[in-house]
PDB file as gemmi writes it, atoms N, CA and C in Angstrom:
CRYST1    1.000    1.000    1.000  90.00  90.00  90.00 P 1                      
ATOM      1  N   MET A   1      64.849 -16.795-231.757  1.00  0.00           N  
ATOM      2  CA  MET A   1      63.749 -16.503-232.659  1.00  0.00           C  
ATOM      3  C   MET A   1      62.542 -17.340-232.238  1.00  0.00           C  
ATOM      4  N   MET A   2      61.371 -16.699-232.258  1.00  0.00           N  
ATOM      5  CA  MET A   2      60.160 -17.372-231.803  1.00  0.00           C  
ATOM      6  C   MET A   2      59.296 -17.726-233.002  1.00  0.00           C  
ATOM      7  N   TYR A   3      58.790 -18.947-233.032  1.00  0.00           N  
ATOM      8  CA  TYR A   3      57.950 -19.415-234.136  1.00  0.00           C  
ATOM      9  C   TYR A   3      56.478 -19.370-233.722  1.00  0.00           C  
ATOM     10  N   LEU A   4      55.655 -18.841-234.611  1.00  0.00           N  
ATOM     11  CA  LEU A   4      54.214 -18.793-234.370  1.00  0.00           C  
ATOM     12  C   LEU A   4      53.529 -19.787-235.288  1.00  0.00           C  
ATOM     13  N   PRO A   5      52.533 -20.508-234.785  1.00  0.00           N  
ATOM     14  CA  PRO A   5      51.824 -21.444-235.657  1.00  0.00           C  
ATOM     15  C   PRO A   5      51.005 -20.688-236.700  1.00  0.00           C  
ATOM     16  N   ILE A   6      51.144 -21.082-237.946  1.00  0.00           N  
ATOM     17  CA  ILE A   6      50.435 -20.414-239.033  1.00  0.00           C  
ATOM     18  C   ILE A   6      49.018 -20.947-239.165  1.00  0.00           C  
ATOM     19  N   ALA A   7      48.836 -22.212-239.103  1.00  0.00           N  
ATOM     20  CA  ALA A   7      47.514 -22.825-239.248  1.00  0.00           C  
ATOM     21  C   ALA A   7      47.173 -23.585-237.979  1.00  0.00           C  
ATOM     22  N   VAL A   8      45.916 -23.487-237.587  1.00  0.00           N  
ATOM     23  CA  VAL A   8      45.441 -24.215-236.411  1.00  0.00           C  
ATOM     24  C   VAL A   8      44.647 -25.408-236.896  1.00  0.00           C  
ATOM     25  N   GLN A   9      45.019 -26.567-236.445  1.00  0.00           N  
ATOM     26  CA  GLN A   9      44.325 -27.774-236.874  1.00  0.00           C  
ATOM     27  C   GLN A   9      43.036 -27.938-236.079  1.00  0.00           C  
ATOM     28  N   ALA A  10      42.017 -28.412-236.780  1.00  0.00           N  
ATOM     29  CA  ALA A  10      40.720 -28.643-236.138  1.00  0.00           C  
ATOM     30  C   ALA A  10      40.810 -29.880-235.267  1.00  0.00           C  
ATOM     31  N   GLN A  11      40.264 -29.785-234.070  1.00  0.00           N  
ATOM     32  CA  GLN A  11      40.265 -30.926-233.158  1.00  0.00           C  
ATOM     33  C   GLN A  11      38.915 -31.627-233.259  1.00  0.00           C  
ATOM     34  N   VAL A  12      38.942 -32.909-233.233  1.00  0.00           N  
ATOM     35  CA  VAL A  12      37.722 -33.698-233.330  1.00  0.00           C  
ATOM     36  C   VAL A  12      37.244 -34.008-231.918  1.00  0.00           C  
ATOM     37  N   HIS A  13      35.976 -33.631-231.642  1.00  0.00           N  
ATOM     38  CA  HIS A  13      35.373 -33.903-230.333  1.00  0.00           C  
ATOM     39  C   HIS A  13      34.329 -34.996-230.510  1.00  0.00           C  
ATOM     40  N   PRO A  14      34.365 -35.995-229.679  1.00  0.00           N  
ATOM     41  CA  PRO A  14      33.375 -37.061-229.811  1.00  0.00           C  
ATOM     42  C   PRO A  14      31.965 -36.631-229.380  1.00  0.00           C  
ATOM     43  N   SER A  15      31.835 -35.548-228.641  1.00  0.00           N  
ATOM     44  CA  SER A  15      30.509 -35.134-228.192  1.00  0.00           C  
ATOM     45  C   SER A  15      29.761 -34.448-229.335  1.00  0.00           C  
ATOM     46  N   LYS A  16      28.425 -34.447-229.251  1.00  0.00           N  
ATOM     47  CA  LYS A  16      27.592 -33.885-230.308  1.00  0.00           C  
ATOM     48  C   LYS A  16      27.180 -32.443-230.000  1.00  0.00           C  
ATOM     49  N   GLN A  17      27.802 -31.784-229.058  1.00  0.00           N  
ATOM     50  CA  GLN A  17      27.446 -30.429-228.699  1.00  0.00           C  
ATOM     51  C   GLN A  17      28.006 -29.451-229.730  1.00  0.00           C  
ATOM     52  N   ASN A  18      27.334 -28.331-229.866  1.00  0.00           N  
ATOM     53  CA  ASN A  18      27.831 -27.281-230.753  1.00  0.00           C  
ATOM     54  C   ASN A  18      29.064 -26.641-230.135  1.00  0.00           C  
ATOM     55  N   ASP A  19      30.018 -26.339-230.970  1.00  0.00           N  
ATOM     56  CA  ASP A  19      31.209 -25.649-230.498  1.00  0.00           C  
ATOM     57  C   ASP A  19      31.054 -24.134-230.590  1.00  0.00           C  
ATOM     58  N   LEU A  20      29.952 -23.674-231.200  1.00  0.00           N  
ATOM     59  CA  LEU A  20      29.739 -22.248-231.351  1.00  0.00           C  
ATOM     60  C   LEU A  20      29.207 -21.663-230.052  1.00  0.00           C  
ATOM     61  N   ALA A  21      29.841 -20.617-229.603  1.00  0.00           N  
ATOM     62  CA  ALA A  21      29.371 -19.930-228.410  1.00  0.00           C  
ATOM     63  C   ALA A  21      28.431 -18.812-228.858  1.00  0.00           C  
ATOM     64  N   THR A  22      27.234 -18.783-228.318  1.00  0.00           N  
ATOM     65  CA  THR A  22      26.290 -17.742-228.705  1.00  0.00           C  
ATOM     66  C   THR A  22      26.301 -16.653-227.646  1.00  0.00           C  
ATOM     67  N   ASN A  23      26.401 -15.450-228.108  1.00  0.00           N  
ATOM     68  CA  ASN A  23      26.385 -14.303-227.217  1.00  0.00           C  
ATOM     69  C   ASN A  23      24.926 -13.983-226.886  1.00  0.00           C  
ATOM     70  N   PRO A  24      24.560 -13.935-225.613  1.00  0.00           N  
ATOM     71  CA  PRO A  24      23.167 -13.660-225.268  1.00  0.00           C  
ATOM     72  C   PRO A  24      22.693 -12.288-225.758  1.00  0.00           C  
ATOM     73  N   LEU A  25      23.584 -11.320-225.797  1.00  0.00           N  
ATOM     74  CA  LEU A  25      23.211  -9.998-226.281  1.00  0.00           C  
ATOM     75  C   LEU A  25      22.862 -10.032-227.761  1.00  0.00           C  
ATOM     76  N   THR A  26      23.643 -10.752-228.533  1.00  0.00           N  
ATOM     77  CA  THR A  26      23.370 -10.870-229.962  1.00  0.00           C  
ATOM     78  C   THR A  26      22.047 -11.583-230.200  1.00  0.00           C  
ATOM     79  N   GLY A  27      21.793 -12.633-229.465  1.00  0.00           N  
ATOM     80  CA  GLY A  27      20.534 -13.363-229.612  1.00  0.00           C  
ATOM     81  C   GLY A  27      19.331 -12.518-229.257  1.00  0.00           C  
ATOM     82  N   SER A  28      19.452 -11.751-228.181  1.00  0.00           N  
ATOM     83  CA  SER A  28      18.316 -10.921-227.786  1.00  0.00           C  
ATOM     84  C   SER A  28      18.098  -9.780-228.775  1.00  0.00           C  
ATOM     85  N   ILE A  29      19.163  -9.239-229.354  1.00  0.00           N  
ATOM     86  CA  ILE A  29      19.008  -8.190-230.366  1.00  0.00           C  
ATOM     87  C   ILE A  29      18.330  -8.748-231.610  1.00  0.00           C  
ATOM     88  N   ILE A  30      18.703  -9.949-232.008  1.00  0.00           N  
ATOM     89  CA  ILE A  30      18.095 -10.574-233.186  1.00  0.00           C  
ATOM     90  C   ILE A  30      16.596 -10.778-232.968  1.00  0.00           C  
ATOM     91  N   ILE A  31      16.207 -11.095-231.760  1.00  0.00           N  
ATOM     92  CA  ILE A  31      14.791 -11.321-231.465  1.00  0.00           C  
ATOM     93  C   ILE A  31      14.044 -10.003-231.250  1.00  0.00           C  
ATOM     94  N   LEU A  32      14.636  -9.078-230.512  1.00  0.00           N  
ATOM     95  CA  LEU A  32      13.932  -7.859-230.128  1.00  0.00           C  
ATOM     96  C   LEU A  32      13.876  -6.801-231.223  1.00  0.00           C  
ATOM     97  N   LEU A  33      14.866  -6.730-232.083  1.00  0.00           N  
ATOM     98  CA  LEU A  33      14.886  -5.672-233.098  1.00  0.00           C  
ATOM     99  C   LEU A  33      13.681  -5.723-234.040  1.00  0.00           C  
ATOM    100  N   PRO A  34      13.310  -6.866-234.620  1.00  0.00           N  
ATOM    101  CA  PRO A  34      12.105  -6.880-235.459  1.00  0.00           C  
ATOM    102  C   PRO A  34      10.833  -6.566-234.674  1.00  0.00           C  
ATOM    103  N   MET A  35      10.771  -7.009-233.414  1.00  0.00           N  
ATOM    104  CA  MET A  35       9.590  -6.712-232.605  1.00  0.00           C  
ATOM    105  C   MET A  35       9.476  -5.212-232.352  1.00  0.00           C  
ATOM    106  N   ILE A  36      10.597  -4.563-232.062  1.00  0.00           N  
ATOM    107  CA  ILE A  36      10.579  -3.124-231.817  1.00  0.00           C  
ATOM    108  C   ILE A  36      10.164  -2.374-233.076  1.00  0.00           C  
ATOM    109  N   VAL A  37      10.668  -2.813-234.231  1.00  0.00           N  
ATOM    110  CA  VAL A  37      10.306  -2.160-235.495  1.00  0.00           C  
ATOM    111  C   VAL A  37       8.807  -2.295-235.754  1.00  0.00           C  
ATOM    112  N   LEU A  38       8.263  -3.488-235.572  1.00  0.00           N  
ATOM    113  CA  LEU A  38       6.832  -3.699-235.804  1.00  0.00           C  
ATOM    114  C   LEU A  38       5.969  -2.888-234.836  1.00  0.00           C  
ATOM    115  N   LEU A  39       6.358  -2.850-233.563  1.00  0.00           N  
ATOM    116  CA  LEU A  39       5.591  -2.075-232.592  1.00  0.00           C  
ATOM    117  C   LEU A  39       5.661  -0.576-232.899  1.00  0.00           C  
ATOM    118  N   THR A  40       6.809  -0.120-233.379  1.00  0.00           N  
ATOM    119  CA  THR A  40       6.938   1.291-233.743  1.00  0.00           C  
ATOM    120  C   THR A  40       6.033   1.631-234.914  1.00  0.00           C  
ATOM    121  N   ILE A  41       6.003   0.765-235.923  1.00  0.00           N  
ATOM    122  CA  ILE A  41       5.158   1.017-237.099  1.00  0.00           C  
ATOM    123  C   ILE A  41       3.685   1.025-236.721  1.00  0.00           C  
ATOM    124  N   THR A  42       3.242   0.048-235.941  1.00  0.00           N  
ATOM    125  CA  THR A  42       1.828  -0.003-235.564  1.00  0.00           C  
ATOM    126  C   THR A  42       1.466   1.172-234.654  1.00  0.00           C  
ATOM    127  N   GLY A  43       2.357   1.550-233.747  1.00  0.00           N  
ATOM    128  CA  GLY A  43       2.098   2.695-232.889  1.00  0.00           C  
ATOM    129  C   GLY A  43       1.995   3.981-233.679  1.00  0.00           C  
ATOM    130  N   TYR A  44       2.850   4.145-234.679  1.00  0.00           N  
ATOM    131  CA  TYR A  44       2.800   5.342-235.523  1.00  0.00           C  
ATOM    132  C   TYR A  44       1.491   5.400-236.297  1.00  0.00           C  
ATOM    133  N   ARG A  45       1.078   4.268-236.839  1.00  0.00           N  
ATOM    134  CA  ARG A  45      -0.180   4.243-237.600  1.00  0.00           C  
ATOM    135  C   ARG A  45      -1.376   4.564-236.711  1.00  0.00           C  
ATOM    136  N   LYS A  46      -1.398   4.016-235.491  1.00  0.00           N  
ATOM    137  CA  LYS A  46      -2.505   4.295-234.580  1.00  0.00           C  
ATOM    138  C   LYS A  46      -2.525   5.766-234.193  1.00  0.00           C  
ATOM    139  N   CYS A  47      -1.357   6.330-233.942  1.00  0.00           N  
ATOM    140  CA  CYS A  47      -1.277   7.739-233.583  1.00  0.00           C  
ATOM    141  C   CYS A  47      -1.752   8.611-234.740  1.00  0.00           C  
ATOM    142  N   LYS A  48      -1.352   8.253-235.948  1.00  0.00           N  
ATOM    143  CA  LYS A  48      -1.766   9.002-237.129  1.00  0.00           C  
ATOM    144  C   LYS A  48      -3.283   8.930-237.316  1.00  0.00           C  
ATOM    145  N   ASP A  49      -3.852   7.738-237.140  1.00  0.00           N  
ATOM    146  CA  ASP A  49      -5.308   7.584-237.240  1.00  0.00           C  
ATOM    147  C   ASP A  49      -6.032   8.413-236.175  1.00  0.00           C  
ATOM    148  N   ARG A  50      -5.494   8.428-234.967  1.00  0.00           N  
ATOM    149  CA  ARG A  50      -6.100   9.192-233.887  1.00  0.00           C  
ATOM    150  C   ARG A  50      -6.081  10.686-234.194  1.00  0.00           C  
ATOM    151  N   ILE A  51      -4.977  11.165-234.746  1.00  0.00           N  
ATOM    152  CA  ILE A  51      -4.879  12.586-235.091  1.00  0.00           C  
ATOM    153  C   ILE A  51      -5.884  12.934-236.185  1.00  0.00           C  
ATOM    154  N   ILE A  52      -6.018  12.079-237.184  1.00  0.00           N  
ATOM    155  CA  ILE A  52      -6.973  12.337-238.275  1.00  0.00           C  
ATOM    156  C   ILE A  52      -8.401  12.346-237.747  1.00  0.00           C  
ATOM    157  N   SER A  53      -8.740  11.407-236.868  1.00  0.00           N  
ATOM    158  CA  SER A  53     -10.109  11.375-236.335  1.00  0.00           C  
ATOM    159  C   SER A  53     -10.384  12.604-235.472  1.00  0.00           C  
ATOM    160  N   ARG A  54      -9.385  13.105-234.734  1.00  0.00           N  
ATOM    161  CA  ARG A  54      -9.579  14.332-233.962  1.00  0.00           C  
ATOM    162  C   ARG A  54      -9.813  15.522-234.880  1.00  0.00           C  
ATOM    163  N   ARG A  55      -9.069  15.601-235.965  1.00  0.00           N  
ATOM    164  CA  ARG A  55      -9.259  16.706-236.910  1.00  0.00           C  
ATOM    165  C   ARG A  55     -10.643  16.664-237.541  1.00  0.00           C  
ATOM    166  N   ILE A  56     -11.104  15.456-237.884  1.00  0.00           N  
ATOM    167  CA  ILE A  56     -12.445  15.318-238.474  1.00  0.00           C  
ATOM    168  C   ILE A  56     -13.504  15.743-237.471  1.00  0.00           C  
ATOM    169  N   ALA A  57     -13.356  15.312-236.217  1.00  0.00           N  
ATOM    170  CA  ALA A  57     -14.327  15.693-235.189  1.00  0.00           C  
ATOM    171  C   ALA A  57     -14.326  17.201-234.989  1.00  0.00           C  
ATOM    172  N   HIS A  58     -13.162  17.817-235.002  1.00  0.00           N  
ATOM    173  CA  HIS A  58     -13.075  19.268-234.848  1.00  0.00           C  
ATOM    174  C   HIS A  58     -13.760  19.976-236.012  1.00  0.00           C  
ATOM    175  N   LEU A  59     -13.540  19.505-237.219  1.00  0.00           N  
ATOM    176  CA  LEU A  59     -14.189  20.111-238.384  1.00  0.00           C  
ATOM    177  C   LEU A  59     -15.697  19.939-238.335  1.00  0.00           C  
ATOM    178  N   GLU A  60     -16.164  18.785-237.876  1.00  0.00           N  
ATOM    179  CA  GLU A  60     -17.605  18.569-237.763  1.00  0.00           C  
ATOM    180  C   GLU A  60     -18.221  19.496-236.726  1.00  0.00           C  
ATOM    181  N   ARG A  61     -17.509  19.727-235.613  1.00  0.00           N  
ATOM    182  CA  ARG A  61     -18.012  20.661-234.607  1.00  0.00           C  
ATOM    183  C   ARG A  61     -18.065  22.084-235.157  1.00  0.00           C  
ATOM    184  N   MET A  62     -17.047  22.463-235.895  1.00  0.00           N  
ATOM    185  CA  MET A  62     -17.047  23.794-236.506  1.00  0.00           C  
ATOM    186  C   MET A  62     -18.188  23.927-237.511  1.00  0.00           C  
ATOM    187  N   TRP A  63     -18.478  22.882-238.235  1.00  0.00           N  
ATOM    188  CA  TRP A  63     -19.549  22.895-239.227  1.00  0.00           C  
ATOM    189  C   TRP A  63     -20.899  23.088-238.558  1.00  0.00           C  
ATOM    190  N   ARG A  64     -21.071  22.438-237.395  1.00  0.00           N  
ATOM    191  CA  ARG A  64     -22.338  22.572-236.678  1.00  0.00           C  
ATOM    192  C   ARG A  64     -22.494  23.961-236.071  1.00  0.00           C  
ATOM    193  N   LEU A  65     -21.394  24.577-235.648  1.00  0.00           N  
ATOM    194  CA  LEU A  65     -21.485  25.909-235.057  1.00  0.00           C  
ATOM    195  C   LEU A  65     -21.799  26.964-236.107  1.00  0.00           C  
ATOM    196  N   ASN A  66     -21.182  26.866-237.271  1.00  0.00           N  
ATOM    197  CA  ASN A  66     -21.383  27.845-238.328  1.00  0.00           C  
ATOM    198  C   ASN A  66     -21.953  27.146-239.556  1.00  0.00           C  
ATOM    199  N   PRO A  67     -23.254  26.883-239.556  1.00  0.00           N  
ATOM    200  CA  PRO A  67     -23.806  26.186-240.715  1.00  0.00           C  
ATOM    201  C   PRO A  67     -23.734  27.090-241.962  1.00  0.00           C  
ATOM    202  N   PRO A  68     -23.446  26.491-243.090  1.00  0.00           N  
ATOM    203  CA  PRO A  68     -23.373  27.307-244.304  1.00  0.00           C  
ATOM    204  C   PRO A  68     -24.758  27.821-244.686  1.00  0.00           C  
ATOM    205  N   LYS A  69     -24.783  29.023-245.229  1.00  0.00           N  
ATOM    206  CA  LYS A  69     -26.061  29.625-245.641  1.00  0.00           C  
ATOM    207  C   LYS A  69     -26.437  29.074-247.003  1.00  0.00           C  
ATOM    208  N   GLN A  70     -27.626  28.530-247.057  1.00  0.00           N  
ATOM    209  CA  GLN A  70     -28.086  27.947-248.324  1.00  0.00           C  
ATOM    210  C   GLN A  70     -28.617  29.039-249.241  1.00  0.00           C  
ATOM    211  N   THR A  71     -28.248  28.969-250.453  1.00  0.00           N  
ATOM    212  CA  THR A  71     -28.751  29.916-251.434  1.00  0.00           C  
ATOM    213  C   THR A  71     -29.794  29.221-252.292  1.00  0.00           C  
ATOM    214  N   SER A  72     -31.026  29.679-252.204  1.00  0.00           N  
ATOM    215  CA  SER A  72     -32.072  29.057-253.037  1.00  0.00           C  
ATOM    216  C   SER A  72     -32.945  30.073-253.681  1.00  0.00           C  
TER     217      SER A  72                                                      
END                                                                             
């Protein structure tokens, strides 16, 4: 019969280094994800503003081509 240890005892290390191993992929995702979200939001807003300004310019050109007839 084989016995498995149920609890693992913590070992004391005299060095002051962190024992936590950080995954570089996790760290880069934590840093890059908010940046990507912010860039996406600002890019969407700029694109939306550009589309609105193009529509306004198009309407102004149409207005100049076909001026409304004044009734007086």
